[in-house]
C-alpha positions as CSV (number, residue, x, y, z in Angstrom):
1,M,0.0,0.0,0.0
2,T,1.2,3.5,-0.8
3,A,2.2,5.6,2.1
4,V,1.7,9.4,2.1
5,L,3.5,12.1,4.0
6,I,1.5,15.3,3.8
7,A,4.0,18.1,4.3
8,C,1.9,21.0,5.6
9,A,3.4,24.5,5.6
10,H,1.7,27.7,6.8
11,G,1.3,29.4,3.5
12,T,2.5,32.8,2.4
13,R,1.5,35.6,0.0
14,F,5.2,36.1,-0.9
15,D,6.3,34.4,-4.1
16,E,9.9,33.9,-2.7
17,G,8.5,32.1,0.3
18,R,6.5,29.7,-1.9
19,V,9.6,29.0,-3.9
20,V,11.5,28.0,-0.8
21,V,8.7,25.7,0.4
22,R,8.5,24.0,-2.9
23,A,12.3,23.5,-3.0
24,L,12.0,21.8,0.4
25,L,9.3,19.6,-1.0
26,D,11.6,18.6,-3.8
27,V,14.3,17.7,-1.3
28,L,11.7,15.5,0.6
29,R,10.7,13.8,-2.6
30,E,14.3,13.1,-3.5
31,T,15.0,11.6,-0.1
32,A,11.6,9.7,0.4
33,P,11.7,6.1,1.4
34,E,10.6,3.7,-1.4
35,G,6.8,3.7,-1.7
36,V,6.2,7.0,0.1
37,E,4.7,9.9,-1.6
38,V,5.1,13.5,-0.5
39,H,2.0,15.7,-0.9
40,E,2.1,19.5,-0.7
41,A,-0.4,21.3,1.7
42,Y,-1.0,24.5,3.5
43,V,-2.9,25.4,6.6
44,D,-3.6,29.0,5.7
45,V,-3.4,31.7,3.0
46,H,-3.5,29.6,-0.2
47,A,-4.3,26.2,-1.7
48,P,-3.8,23.3,-1.7
49,Y,-5.4,23.4,1.7
50,V,-4.6,20.6,4.1
51,T,-8.3,19.6,4.5
52,D,-8.5,19.0,0.7
53,V,-5.2,17.2,0.5
54,V,-6.3,14.9,3.4
55,A,-9.6,14.1,1.6
56,A,-7.8,13.3,-1.6
57,A,-5.2,11.1,0.0
58,R,-7.8,9.2,1.9
59,E,-9.3,8.1,-1.4
60,R,-6.1,6.2,-2.2
61,T,-4.6,5.0,1.1
62,S,-5.1,4.8,4.9
63,D,-1.3,5.1,5.5
64,I,-1.1,8.9,5.9
65,V,0.9,11.1,8.2
66,I,0.8,14.9,8.4
67,V,4.1,16.5,9.1
68,P,3.9,20.3,9.9
69,L,6.6,22.3,8.1
70,L,6.3,24.6,11.1
71,L,9.1,25.4,13.5
72,S,7.2,25.4,16.8
73,T,4.0,24.2,18.3
74,G,1.1,26.6,18.1
75,Y,-2.5,27.2,17.2
76,H,-2.0,25.6,13.8
77,T,-0.5,22.4,15.1
78,E,-2.8,22.1,18.1
79,V,-6.1,23.1,16.6
80,D,-6.2,23.6,12.8
81,L,-4.2,20.5,11.9
82,V,-6.0,18.4,14.4
83,D,-9.3,19.4,12.9
84,A,-8.0,18.8,9.3
85,A,-6.5,15.4,10.2
86,D,-9.8,14.0,11.6
87,G,-8.0,11.2,13.4
88,L,-4.9,10.9,11.2
89,P,-1.5,11.0,12.9
90,I,0.2,14.4,13.1
91,A,3.9,14.6,13.7
92,P,5.3,17.3,16.1
93,A,6.5,20.6,14.7
94,L,10.1,20.5,13.3
95,G,11.5,22.3,16.3
96,P,13.1,22.2,18.7
97,H,15.7,19.9,17.1
98,P,19.5,19.8,17.2
99,V,19.6,19.8,13.3
100,L,17.7,23.1,13.3
101,A,20.2,24.4,15.8
102,E,23.1,23.5,13.5
103,I,21.4,25.3,10.6
104,L,20.7,28.4,12.7
105,V,24.3,28.5,13.9
106,D,25.6,28.2,10.3
107,R,23.2,31.1,9.3
108,V,24.5,33.2,12.1
109,R,28.2,32.6,11.3
110,A,27.5,33.4,7.6
111,T,26.6,37.0,8.7
112,G,30.2,37.5,9.9
113,A,29.1,37.9,13.5
114,G,31.6,38.1,16.3
115,V,31.9,35.1,18.6
116,D,30.7,37.1,21.6
117,D,27.9,38.9,19.9
118,T,24.4,38.5,21.4
119,V,22.2,36.3,19.2
120,V,18.5,37.2,19.3
121,L,16.7,34.1,18.3
122,A,13.9,35.8,16.4
123,A,10.7,33.7,16.1
124,A,7.3,34.5,14.7
125,G,5.5,34.1,18.0
126,S,2.3,32.4,19.1
127,T,-0.5,32.8,21.6
128,R,0.1,29.2,22.6
129,P,2.4,28.8,25.6
130,G,4.0,25.7,24.2
131,A,5.6,27.8,21.4
132,V,7.6,29.9,23.8
133,V,8.8,26.7,25.5
134,D,9.9,25.3,22.1
135,V,11.8,28.5,21.1
136,E,13.5,28.7,24.5
137,R,14.7,25.1,24.0
138,M,16.0,26.1,20.6
139,A,18.1,28.8,22.2
140,E,19.6,26.2,24.5
141,L,20.4,23.9,21.5
142,M,22.1,26.8,19.7
143,T,24.4,27.2,22.6
144,Q,25.1,23.5,22.6
145,A,25.8,23.7,18.8
146,G,28.5,26.3,19.2
147,I,27.2,29.8,19.9
148,A,29.6,31.3,22.5
149,G,27.8,34.5,23.3
150,P,24.4,35.0,24.9
151,V,21.4,33.7,23.1
152,V,18.1,35.4,23.9
153,T,14.6,34.7,22.6
154,A,12.3,37.2,21.1
155,Y,9.2,37.3,18.9
156,A,7.7,39.2,16.0
157,A,4.2,39.0,17.3
158,A,1.9,37.5,20.0
159,S,4.7,36.7,22.6
160,E,7.1,38.8,24.6
161,P,9.7,40.2,24.4
162,R,9.4,41.6,20.9
163,I,12.4,41.5,18.7
164,P,13.2,45.3,18.7
165,D,13.1,45.3,22.5
166,A,15.5,42.4,22.8
167,V,17.9,44.1,20.4
168,H,17.7,47.3,22.4
169,T,18.4,45.5,25.6
170,A,21.4,43.8,24.2
171,R,22.8,47.0,22.7
172,A,22.3,48.8,26.0
173,A,24.6,46.2,27.5
174,G,27.2,47.1,25.0
175,R,27.0,44.0,22.8
176,P,26.5,43.9,19.0
177,T,23.4,41.9,18.1
178,V,22.6,39.4,15.5
179,A,19.0,38.5,14.8
180,A,18.8,34.8,14.0
181,S,15.8,34.4,11.7
182,Y,13.9,31.5,13.1
183,V,11.5,31.3,10.2
184,L,11.4,28.8,7.4
185,A,11.2,31.1,4.4
186,P,11.1,34.7,3.3
187,G,7.8,36.4,4.0
188,H,6.0,38.7,6.4
189,F,7.9,37.6,9.5
190,S,11.3,37.6,7.9
191,R,10.7,41.3,7.0
192,V,9.7,42.1,10.5
193,I,12.9,40.5,11.7
194,E,15.0,42.4,9.1
195,N,13.5,45.7,10.3
196,A,14.0,45.0,14.0
197,G,17.3,47.1,14.2
198,A,19.8,44.3,14.8
199,D,23.4,45.0,13.7
200,L,23.2,41.8,11.5
201,T,20.3,39.6,10.5
202,S,20.7,36.0,9.3
203,A,18.9,34.5,6.4
204,P,15.8,32.3,7.0
205,I,16.4,28.6,7.4
206,G,15.3,27.9,3.8
207,A,15.3,24.6,1.9
208,D,18.4,23.3,3.7
209,P,18.8,19.6,2.7
210,R,19.4,18.8,6.4
211,L,15.8,19.5,7.1
212,A,14.9,16.3,5.4
213,R,16.4,14.4,8.3
214,V,14.1,16.1,10.7
215,V,11.0,15.6,8.5
216,W,11.6,11.9,7.9
217,E,12.4,11.4,11.6
218,R,9.1,13.1,12.5
219,W,7.2,11.0,9.9
220,A,8.7,7.7,11.0
221,S,8.0,8.3,14.7
222,A,4.4,9.4,14.2
223,R,3.7,6.5,11.8
224,A,5.2,4.0,14.3
225,A,3.2,5.4,17.1
226,R,0.0,5.0,15.1
227,A,0.9,1.4,14.2
228,G,1.5,0.7,17.9
229,E,-1.9,2.1,18.9
230,T,-3.5,0.0,16.2
231,L,-1.8,-3.2,17.5
232,A,-2.8,-2.3,21.1
233,R,-6.5,-2.0,20.1
234,G,-6.4,-5.1,18.0
């Protein structure tokens, strides 16, 4: 039986963001295990919407896992995707994860930042408390991955502190600041981060091939958990 991974991103009105997501989908298709199809889906903004993709996939197979191409837990993972899945397994968000920390550290170093600069881990933000926990864990993982200076968390919306405030605080302490863009692709939030006043700003994570390791790990774990639940009921 065909297995399906529904890779569900947020969706964006920015063409350059859509290009990045589709490039990541290409990476996933190139690295997919034999017999596994990768289907494109979005939770907001534009089609193909995840509810429609789920309905179409269910006509062909019952072996379906939704993997959010989202960096932290939040309303979309806890509510929207649960509603759309209608009982299908949903993998956790991509972060926090050591591979993401490696990518973020590489992006920060590519800016030419000093080893002791303050890194502001700049996330989109969410009204869900679990998102803040996830981002704070990512800050810890960045330190473990090689950032020597302070790593502080900040948000573009919904959560505190906001990115310009975190930048101001770091600068008041006499440290240059680097905004580490903790977003997947260019779009609204990447522009907010770029305009937050940091001395340097890293590029978004993008379609880094290393992300495939995280996605397939999430897929395999969620699929195995569902299989275990089925056996327990059986």
